mmJSON file of the N, C-alpha and C atoms, coordinates in Angstrom:
{"data_MODEL":{"atom_site":{
"group_PDB":["ATOM","ATOM","ATOM","ATOM","ATOM","ATOM","ATOM","ATOM","ATOM","ATOM","ATOM","ATOM","ATOM","ATOM","ATOM","ATOM","ATOM","ATOM","ATOM","ATOM","ATOM","ATOM","ATOM","ATOM","ATOM","ATOM","ATOM","ATOM","ATOM","ATOM","ATOM","ATOM","ATOM","ATOM","ATOM","ATOM","ATOM","ATOM","ATOM","ATOM","ATOM","ATOM","ATOM","ATOM","ATOM","ATOM","ATOM","ATOM","ATOM","ATOM","ATOM","ATOM","ATOM","ATOM","ATOM","ATOM","ATOM","ATOM","ATOM","ATOM","ATOM","ATOM","ATOM","ATOM","ATOM","ATOM","ATOM","ATOM","ATOM","ATOM","ATOM","ATOM","ATOM","ATOM","ATOM","ATOM","ATOM","ATOM","ATOM","ATOM","ATOM","ATOM","ATOM","ATOM","ATOM","ATOM","ATOM","ATOM","ATOM","ATOM","ATOM","ATOM","ATOM","ATOM","ATOM","ATOM","ATOM","ATOM","ATOM","ATOM","ATOM","ATOM","ATOM","ATOM","ATOM","ATOM","ATOM","ATOM","ATOM","ATOM","ATOM","ATOM","ATOM","ATOM","ATOM","ATOM","ATOM","ATOM","ATOM","ATOM","ATOM","ATOM","ATOM","ATOM","ATOM","ATOM","ATOM","ATOM","ATOM","ATOM","ATOM","ATOM","ATOM","ATOM","ATOM","ATOM","ATOM","ATOM","ATOM","ATOM","ATOM","ATOM","ATOM","ATOM","ATOM","ATOM","ATOM","ATOM","ATOM","ATOM","ATOM","ATOM","ATOM","ATOM","ATOM","ATOM"],
"id":[1,2,3,4,5,6,7,8,9,10,11,12,13,14,15,16,17,18,19,20,21,22,23,24,25,26,27,28,29,30,31,32,33,34,35,36,37,38,39,40,41,42,43,44,45,46,47,48,49,50,51,52,53,54,55,56,57,58,59,60,61,62,63,64,65,66,67,68,69,70,71,72,73,74,75,76,77,78,79,80,81,82,83,84,85,86,87,88,89,90,91,92,93,94,95,96,97,98,99,100,101,102,103,104,105,106,107,108,109,110,111,112,113,114,115,116,117,118,119,120,121,122,123,124,125,126,127,128,129,130,131,132,133,134,135,136,137,138,139,140,141,142,143,144,145,146,147,148,149,150,151,152,153,154,155,156],
"type_symbol":["N","C","C","N","C","C","N","C","C","N","C","C","N","C","C","N","C","C","N","C","C","N","C","C","N","C","C","N","C","C","N","C","C","N","C","C","N","C","C","N","C","C","N","C","C","N","C","C","N","C","C","N","C","C","N","C","C","N","C","C","N","C","C","N","C","C","N","C","C","N","C","C","N","C","C","N","C","C","N","C","C","N","C","C","N","C","C","N","C","C","N","C","C","N","C","C","N","C","C","N","C","C","N","C","C","N","C","C","N","C","C","N","C","C","N","C","C","N","C","C","N","C","C","N","C","C","N","C","C","N","C","C","N","C","C","N","C","C","N","C","C","N","C","C","N","C","C","N","C","C","N","C","C","N","C","C"],
"label_atom_id":["N","CA","C","N","CA","C","N","CA","C","N","CA","C","N","CA","C","N","CA","C","N","CA","C","N","CA","C","N","CA","C","N","CA","C","N","CA","C","N","CA","C","N","CA","C","N","CA","C","N","CA","C","N","CA","C","N","CA","C","N","CA","C","N","CA","C","N","CA","C","N","CA","C","N","CA","C","N","CA","C","N","CA","C","N","CA","C","N","CA","C","N","CA","C","N","CA","C","N","CA","C","N","CA","C","N","CA","C","N","CA","C","N","CA","C","N","CA","C","N","CA","C","N","CA","C","N","CA","C","N","CA","C","N","CA","C","N","CA","C","N","CA","C","N","CA","C","N","CA","C","N","CA","C","N","CA","C","N","CA","C","N","CA","C","N","CA","C","N","CA","C","N","CA","C","N","CA","C","N","CA","C"],
"label_alt_id":[null,null,null,null,null,null,null,null,null,null,null,null,null,null,null,null,null,null,null,null,null,null,null,null,null,null,null,null,null,null,null,null,null,null,null,null,null,null,null,null,null,null,null,null,null,null,null,null,null,null,null,null,null,null,null,null,null,null,null,null,null,null,null,null,null,null,null,null,null,null,null,null,null,null,null,null,null,null,null,null,null,null,null,null,null,null,null,null,null,null,null,null,null,null,null,null,null,null,null,null,null,null,null,null,null,null,null,null,null,null,null,null,null,null,null,null,null,null,null,null,null,null,null,null,null,null,null,null,null,null,null,null,null,null,null,null,null,null,null,null,null,null,null,null,null,null,null,null,null,null,null,null,null,null,null,null],
"label_comp_id":["MET","MET","MET","LEU","LEU","LEU","MET","MET","MET","LYS","LYS","LYS","CYS","CYS","CYS","ILE","ILE","ILE","CYS","CYS","CYS","GLY","GLY","GLY","ILE","ILE","ILE","VAL","VAL","VAL","PRO","PRO","PRO","LEU","LEU","LEU","THR","THR","THR","SER","SER","SER","GLY","GLY","GLY","LYS","LYS","LYS","ILE","ILE","ILE","THR","THR","THR","VAL","VAL","VAL","ASN","ASN","ASN","GLY","GLY","GLY","LYS","LYS","LYS","VAL","VAL","VAL","VAL","VAL","VAL","GLY","GLY","GLY","LYS","LYS","LYS","ASP","ASP","ASP","ALA","ALA","ALA","ASP","ASP","ASP","VAL","VAL","VAL","PRO","PRO","PRO","GLN","GLN","GLN","ASN","ASN","ASN","ILE","ILE","ILE","GLY","GLY","GLY","VAL","VAL","VAL","ILE","ILE","ILE","ILE","ILE","ILE","GLU","GLU","GLU","THR","THR","THR","PRO","PRO","PRO","GLY","GLY","GLY","PHE","PHE","PHE","LEU","LEU","LEU","PRO","PRO","PRO","ASN","ASN","ASN","TYR","TYR","TYR","SER","SER","SER","ALA","ALA","ALA","TYR","TYR","TYR","ASN","ASN","ASN","ASN","ASN","ASN"],
"label_asym_id":["A","A","A","A","A","A","A","A","A","A","A","A","A","A","A","A","A","A","A","A","A","A","A","A","A","A","A","A","A","A","A","A","A","A","A","A","A","A","A","A","A","A","A","A","A","A","A","A","A","A","A","A","A","A","A","A","A","A","A","A","A","A","A","A","A","A","A","A","A","A","A","A","A","A","A","A","A","A","A","A","A","A","A","A","A","A","A","A","A","A","A","A","A","A","A","A","A","A","A","A","A","A","A","A","A","A","A","A","A","A","A","A","A","A","A","A","A","A","A","A","A","A","A","A","A","A","A","A","A","A","A","A","A","A","A","A","A","A","A","A","A","A","A","A","A","A","A","A","A","A","A","A","A","A","A","A"],
"label_entity_id":["1","1","1","1","1","1","1","1","1","1","1","1","1","1","1","1","1","1","1","1","1","1","1","1","1","1","1","1","1","1","1","1","1","1","1","1","1","1","1","1","1","1","1","1","1","1","1","1","1","1","1","1","1","1","1","1","1","1","1","1","1","1","1","1","1","1","1","1","1","1","1","1","1","1","1","1","1","1","1","1","1","1","1","1","1","1","1","1","1","1","1","1","1","1","1","1","1","1","1","1","1","1","1","1","1","1","1","1","1","1","1","1","1","1","1","1","1","1","1","1","1","1","1","1","1","1","1","1","1","1","1","1","1","1","1","1","1","1","1","1","1","1","1","1","1","1","1","1","1","1","1","1","1","1","1","1"],
"label_seq_id":[1,1,1,2,2,2,3,3,3,4,4,4,5,5,5,6,6,6,7,7,7,8,8,8,9,9,9,10,10,10,11,11,11,12,12,12,13,13,13,14,14,14,15,15,15,16,16,16,17,17,17,18,18,18,19,19,19,20,20,20,21,21,21,22,22,22,23,23,23,24,24,24,25,25,25,26,26,26,27,27,27,28,28,28,29,29,29,30,30,30,31,31,31,32,32,32,33,33,33,34,34,34,35,35,35,36,36,36,37,37,37,38,38,38,39,39,39,40,40,40,41,41,41,42,42,42,43,43,43,44,44,44,45,45,45,46,46,46,47,47,47,48,48,48,49,49,49,50,50,50,51,51,51,52,52,52],
"pdbx_PDB_ins_code":[null,null,null,null,null,null,null,null,null,null,null,null,null,null,null,null,null,null,null,null,null,null,null,null,null,null,null,null,null,null,null,null,null,null,null,null,null,null,null,null,null,null,null,null,null,null,null,null,null,null,null,null,null,null,null,null,null,null,null,null,null,null,null,null,null,null,null,null,null,null,null,null,null,null,null,null,null,null,null,null,null,null,null,null,null,null,null,null,null,null,null,null,null,null,null,null,null,null,null,null,null,null,null,null,null,null,null,null,null,null,null,null,null,null,null,null,null,null,null,null,null,null,null,null,null,null,null,null,null,null,null,null,null,null,null,null,null,null,null,null,null,null,null,null,null,null,null,null,null,null,null,null,null,null,null,null],
"Cartn_x":[0.831,0.0,0.878,1.959,2.846,3.401,3.874,4.433,3.368,2.147,1.063,0.789,0.856,0.636,1.793,3.024,4.178,4.105,3.657,3.577,2.346,1.434,0.236,-0.893,-0.772,-1.837,-3.026,-2.751,-3.787,-3.603,-4.637,-4.498,-4.51,-3.798,-3.796,-5.114,-5.628,-6.836,-6.498,-5.32,-4.85,-3.341,-2.708,-1.27,-0.507,0.799,1.638,2.796,3.37,4.53,5.686,6.767,7.952,9.081,9.657,10.784,11.906,13.053,14.202,13.831,13.0,12.633,11.568,11.007,9.968,8.677,7.564,6.253,5.763,5.492,5.009,3.631,3.46,2.197,2.122,3.077,3.095,4.427,5.518,6.844,7.458,7.073,7.583,6.398,6.418,5.341,5.414,4.279,4.236,5.004,5.888,6.689,5.824,6.213,5.457,5.891,7.178,7.719,8.279,7.409,7.824,7.241,8.005,7.531,7.714,6.643,6.722,5.872,6.282,5.471,5.14,3.908,3.484,3.105,2.393,1.933,2.938,2.609,3.48,3.59,4.814,4.954,4.624,4.091,3.807,4.858,5.409,6.418,5.9,6.283,5.912,6.899,6.415,7.318,8.206,7.791,8.555,9.625,9.766,10.736,11.83,12.992,14.088,13.802,14.604,14.448,14.661,15.6,15.884,14.67,14.041,12.901,11.647,11.52,10.382,10.511],
"Cartn_y":[-1.188,0.0,1.255,1.212,2.37,2.732,1.734,2.008,2.556,2.065,2.575,4.038,4.417,5.81,6.704,6.222,7.007,7.275,6.289,6.419,7.191,7.489,8.241,7.394,6.067,5.184,5.224,5.279,5.332,6.632,7.475,8.724,8.484,9.328,9.248,9.777,9.103,9.592,10.213,9.865,10.476,10.285,11.076,10.973,11.625,11.347,11.893,10.943,11.052,10.256,11.218,10.967,11.809,11.002,11.535,10.903,11.922,11.603,12.519,13.885,13.887,15.122,15.949,15.441,16.165,15.367,16.07,15.422,15.215,13.951,13.619,14.231,14.938,15.591,17.016,17.434,18.802,19.464,18.975,19.529,18.925,17.707,17.003,16.422,16.588,16.052,14.533,13.931,12.501,12.286,11.292,11.093,10.957,11.649,11.602,10.44,10.245,9.199,8.077,7.155,6.079,4.769,3.726,2.4,1.494,0.932,0.065,-1.178,-2.238,-3.453,-3.65,-3.369,-3.441,-4.868,-5.545,-6.895,-7.899,-9.159,-10.21,-10.069,-9.963,-9.817,-11.114,-10.976,-12.137,-12.255,-13.425,-13.648,-14.669,-14.496,-15.436,-16.601,-17.823,-18.956,-19.286,-18.913,-19.25,-18.213,-17.18,-16.125,-16.133,-15.658,-15.543,-14.389,-14.278,-13.161,-11.838,-11.787,-10.553,-10.13,-11.067,-10.738,-10.416,-10.978,-10.641,-9.21],
"Cartn_z":[0.0,0.0,0.0,0.768,0.842,-0.529,-1.263,-2.59,-3.537,-3.433,-4.268,-3.955,-2.684,-2.287,-2.74,-2.607,-3.04,-4.541,-5.307,-6.764,-7.218,-6.316,-6.679,-7.209,-7.099,-7.576,-6.628,-5.336,-4.3,-3.518,-3.456,-2.701,-1.193,-0.473,0.984,1.534,2.543,3.207,4.555,5.082,6.321,6.404,7.235,7.412,6.279,6.223,5.161,4.919,3.733,3.362,3.156,3.866,3.758,3.133,2.052,1.38,1.295,1.866,1.885,2.459,3.486,4.158,3.456,2.353,1.617,1.652,1.842,1.89,0.466,0.117,-1.218,-1.43,-2.533,-2.85,-2.349,-1.504,-1.001,-1.35,-0.755,-1.031,-2.285,-2.598,-3.778,-4.537,-5.852,-6.673,-6.724,-6.993,-7.242,-8.54,-8.618,-9.836,-11.082,-12.157,-13.404,-14.295,-14.42,-15.291,-14.434,-14.08,-13.196,-13.7,-13.562,-13.902,-12.69,-12.204,-11.033,-11.245,-10.604,-10.549,-9.075,-8.724,-7.333,-6.948,-7.819,-7.527,-8.084,-8.025,-8.549,-10.062,-10.581,-12.034,-12.755,-13.935,-14.756,-15.846,-16.017,-17.036,-18.037,-19.289,-20.329,-20.296,-20.135,-19.928,-21.131,-22.331,-23.533,-23.859,-23.055,-23.319,-22.258,-22.67,-21.721,-20.766,-19.719,-18.774,-19.493,-20.409,-21.158,-21.985,-22.67,-23.523,-22.729,-21.551,-20.717,-20.252],
"occupancy":[1.0,1.0,1.0,1.0,1.0,1.0,1.0,1.0,1.0,1.0,1.0,1.0,1.0,1.0,1.0,1.0,1.0,1.0,1.0,1.0,1.0,1.0,1.0,1.0,1.0,1.0,1.0,1.0,1.0,1.0,1.0,1.0,1.0,1.0,1.0,1.0,1.0,1.0,1.0,1.0,1.0,1.0,1.0,1.0,1.0,1.0,1.0,1.0,1.0,1.0,1.0,1.0,1.0,1.0,1.0,1.0,1.0,1.0,1.0,1.0,1.0,1.0,1.0,1.0,1.0,1.0,1.0,1.0,1.0,1.0,1.0,1.0,1.0,1.0,1.0,1.0,1.0,1.0,1.0,1.0,1.0,1.0,1.0,1.0,1.0,1.0,1.0,1.0,1.0,1.0,1.0,1.0,1.0,1.0,1.0,1.0,1.0,1.0,1.0,1.0,1.0,1.0,1.0,1.0,1.0,1.0,1.0,1.0,1.0,1.0,1.0,1.0,1.0,1.0,1.0,1.0,1.0,1.0,1.0,1.0,1.0,1.0,1.0,1.0,1.0,1.0,1.0,1.0,1.0,1.0,1.0,1.0,1.0,1.0,1.0,1.0,1.0,1.0,1.0,1.0,1.0,1.0,1.0,1.0,1.0,1.0,1.0,1.0,1.0,1.0,1.0,1.0,1.0,1.0,1.0,1.0],
"B_iso_or_equiv":[0.0,0.0,0.0,0.0,0.0,0.0,0.0,0.0,0.0,0.0,0.0,0.0,0.0,0.0,0.0,0.0,0.0,0.0,0.0,0.0,0.0,0.0,0.0,0.0,0.0,0.0,0.0,0.0,0.0,0.0,0.0,0.0,0.0,0.0,0.0,0.0,0.0,0.0,0.0,0.0,0.0,0.0,0.0,0.0,0.0,0.0,0.0,0.0,0.0,0.0,0.0,0.0,0.0,0.0,0.0,0.0,0.0,0.0,0.0,0.0,0.0,0.0,0.0,0.0,0.0,0.0,0.0,0.0,0.0,0.0,0.0,0.0,0.0,0.0,0.0,0.0,0.0,0.0,0.0,0.0,0.0,0.0,0.0,0.0,0.0,0.0,0.0,0.0,0.0,0.0,0.0,0.0,0.0,0.0,0.0,0.0,0.0,0.0,0.0,0.0,0.0,0.0,0.0,0.0,0.0,0.0,0.0,0.0,0.0,0.0,0.0,0.0,0.0,0.0,0.0,0.0,0.0,0.0,0.0,0.0,0.0,0.0,0.0,0.0,0.0,0.0,0.0,0.0,0.0,0.0,0.0,0.0,0.0,0.0,0.0,0.0,0.0,0.0,0.0,0.0,0.0,0.0,0.0,0.0,0.0,0.0,0.0,0.0,0.0,0.0,0.0,0.0,0.0,0.0,0.0,0.0],
"pdbx_formal_charge":[null,null,null,null,null,null,null,null,null,null,null,null,null,null,null,null,null,null,null,null,null,null,null,null,null,null,null,null,null,null,null,null,null,null,null,null,null,null,null,null,null,null,null,null,null,null,null,null,null,null,null,null,null,null,null,null,null,null,null,null,null,null,null,null,null,null,null,null,null,null,null,null,null,null,null,null,null,null,null,null,null,null,null,null,null,null,null,null,null,null,null,null,null,null,null,null,null,null,null,null,null,null,null,null,null,null,null,null,null,null,null,null,null,null,null,null,null,null,null,null,null,null,null,null,null,null,null,null,null,null,null,null,null,null,null,null,null,null,null,null,null,null,null,null,null,null,null,null,null,null,null,null,null,null,null,null],
"auth_seq_id":[1,1,1,2,2,2,3,3,3,4,4,4,5,5,5,6,6,6,7,7,7,8,8,8,9,9,9,10,10,10,11,11,11,12,12,12,13,13,13,14,14,14,15,15,15,16,16,16,17,17,17,18,18,18,19,19,19,20,20,20,21,21,21,22,22,22,23,23,23,24,24,24,25,25,25,26,26,26,27,27,27,28,28,28,29,29,29,30,30,30,31,31,31,32,32,32,33,33,33,34,34,34,35,35,35,36,36,36,37,37,37,38,38,38,39,39,39,40,40,40,41,41,41,42,42,42,43,43,43,44,44,44,45,45,45,46,46,46,47,47,47,48,48,48,49,49,49,50,50,50,51,51,51,52,52,52],
"auth_comp_id":["MET","MET","MET","LEU","LEU","LEU","MET","MET","MET","LYS","LYS","LYS","CYS","CYS","CYS","ILE","ILE","ILE","CYS","CYS","CYS","GLY","GLY","GLY","ILE","ILE","ILE","VAL","VAL","VAL","PRO","PRO","PRO","LEU","LEU","LEU","THR","THR","THR","SER","SER","SER","GLY","GLY","GLY","LYS","LYS","LYS","ILE","ILE","ILE","THR","THR","THR","VAL","VAL","VAL","ASN","ASN","ASN","GLY","GLY","GLY","LYS","LYS","LYS","VAL","VAL","VAL","VAL","VAL","VAL","GLY","GLY","GLY","LYS","LYS","LYS","ASP","ASP","ASP","ALA","ALA","ALA","ASP","ASP","ASP","VAL","VAL","VAL","PRO","PRO","PRO","GLN","GLN","GLN","ASN","ASN","ASN","ILE","ILE","ILE","GLY","GLY","GLY","VAL","VAL","VAL","ILE","ILE","ILE","ILE","ILE","ILE","GLU","GLU","GLU","THR","THR","THR","PRO","PRO","PRO","GLY","GLY","GLY","PHE","PHE","PHE","LEU","LEU","LEU","PRO","PRO","PRO","ASN","ASN","ASN","TYR","TYR","TYR","SER","SER","SER","ALA","ALA","ALA","TYR","TYR","TYR","ASN","ASN","ASN","ASN","ASN","ASN"],
"auth_asym_id":["A","A","A","A","A","A","A","A","A","A","A","A","A","A","A","A","A","A","A","A","A","A","A","A","A","A","A","A","A","A","A","A","A","A","A","A","A","A","A","A","A","A","A","A","A","A","A","A","A","A","A","A","A","A","A","A","A","A","A","A","A","A","A","A","A","A","A","A","A","A","A","A","A","A","A","A","A","A","A","A","A","A","A","A","A","A","A","A","A","A","A","A","A","A","A","A","A","A","A","A","A","A","A","A","A","A","A","A","A","A","A","A","A","A","A","A","A","A","A","A","A","A","A","A","A","A","A","A","A","A","A","A","A","A","A","A","A","A","A","A","A","A","A","A","A","A","A","A","A","A","A","A","A","A","A","A"],
"auth_atom_id":["N","CA","C","N","CA","C","N","CA","C","N","CA","C","N","CA","C","N","CA","C","N","CA","C","N","CA","C","N","CA","C","N","CA","C","N","CA","C","N","CA","C","N","CA","C","N","CA","C","N","CA","C","N","CA","C","N","CA","C","N","CA","C","N","CA","C","N","CA","C","N","CA","C","N","CA","C","N","CA","C","N","CA","C","N","CA","C","N","CA","C","N","CA","C","N","CA","C","N","CA","C","N","CA","C","N","CA","C","N","CA","C","N","CA","C","N","CA","C","N","CA","C","N","CA","C","N","CA","C","N","CA","C","N","CA","C","N","CA","C","N","CA","C","N","CA","C","N","CA","C","N","CA","C","N","CA","C","N","CA","C","N","CA","C","N","CA","C","N","CA","C","N","CA","C","N","CA","C","N","CA","C"],
"pdbx_PDB_model_num":[1,1,1,1,1,1,1,1,1,1,1,1,1,1,1,1,1,1,1,1,1,1,1,1,1,1,1,1,1,1,1,1,1,1,1,1,1,1,1,1,1,1,1,1,1,1,1,1,1,1,1,1,1,1,1,1,1,1,1,1,1,1,1,1,1,1,1,1,1,1,1,1,1,1,1,1,1,1,1,1,1,1,1,1,1,1,1,1,1,1,1,1,1,1,1,1,1,1,1,1,1,1,1,1,1,1,1,1,1,1,1,1,1,1,1,1,1,1,1,1,1,1,1,1,1,1,1,1,1,1,1,1,1,1,1,1,1,1,1,1,1,1,1,1,1,1,1,1,1,1,1,1,1,1,1,1]
}}}
């Protein structure tokens, strides 16, 4: 849940998240260009790790 909130996927309903002394969404914007895998990643069994 924390990572989803940091990435801006789930809005905070209470509290605050501080990263490097800056409050996310107030002092620091939610990252615009970010790629994350929050849940279990799915891999195609017929492909190598590089191609996945």
